[in-house]
N, C-alpha and C positions, 0 to 999 in steps of 0.2 A: 689249143682253144682259140676260137674266133670271137670277135667282139659281140656277135649276136648268137651265141651258141644255143640258147633256148629255142630260137626260131629255127635254126638249122636242125636241131634234134627233133623238133616237131615235124619238120618237112621230111626228114628221114623216116620217122615213124609212119607218117601218112603214106609215103611211097611204099613202105613195107606192107602196110595194110592193103593198099591198092593192088600190089603184086599178089598177095595171098588171095584176095578176092578174085582176081583175074585167073589164077591157077586153080581156084576151087577148094582151097584148103591151106592150112598153115605151112609156111616154108620158113626155115631158119633165116634170120636176117643176113647171115653170111652169104646166102645165095645171091644177094644183090651185088656182091662185090667180087666173089671168087672168079678168077680168070678174067676180070673186067676192069681192073684198077686203071689201066691206061686209057680206058674208054669212058670213064666217068668224070664229071666236072669236079667231084669232091675228092677223087683219088684217095678214098678211105680204105682203111683196113682195120680189122678187129685188133684191139690191144691185147686181149687175153682170150683163151679158149673158154667156151661155156663150161660150167661146172667147177670152176676154181673155188674150193670150199673156203679158203681164206678170204677171197673177195666177197663171196656170198655172205659170210658172217659180218664183214665190215659194212656191207650195204644194208643188211638187216638191222644193224645197230643204228645206222643213220636214219633208216626209214622209221624205226620205233621212235626216235627222238623227234622226227618231223611230225609224226602223228600226234605225239604229246603236245607239241607246240600248236598244231592246228586245232586240237581239241580245246586247249586253253583259250585260244583266240575266239573260237565259236562260243564258248561259255561267256567270255567277256563282252564280245561285240555282237553276238547273234549271227544268224545266217543272213546273207545278202539276198 
């Protein structure tokens, strides 16, 4: 993890979107890194392969909780 991982994540997602748009369709994010690790400034690699059901269920639980918290905040504070 880096000190500003949210910004880094946003930059990686933006780069992925740009690449998909340039290629005219969806490409797996792994295409950004496969056989290119030594050529990128991030030197990133995927931690797990897509489709890991244990990871999917953990992420789903976290997202459910996040949605609950967000909904409570919207009810309490309203939309900005």
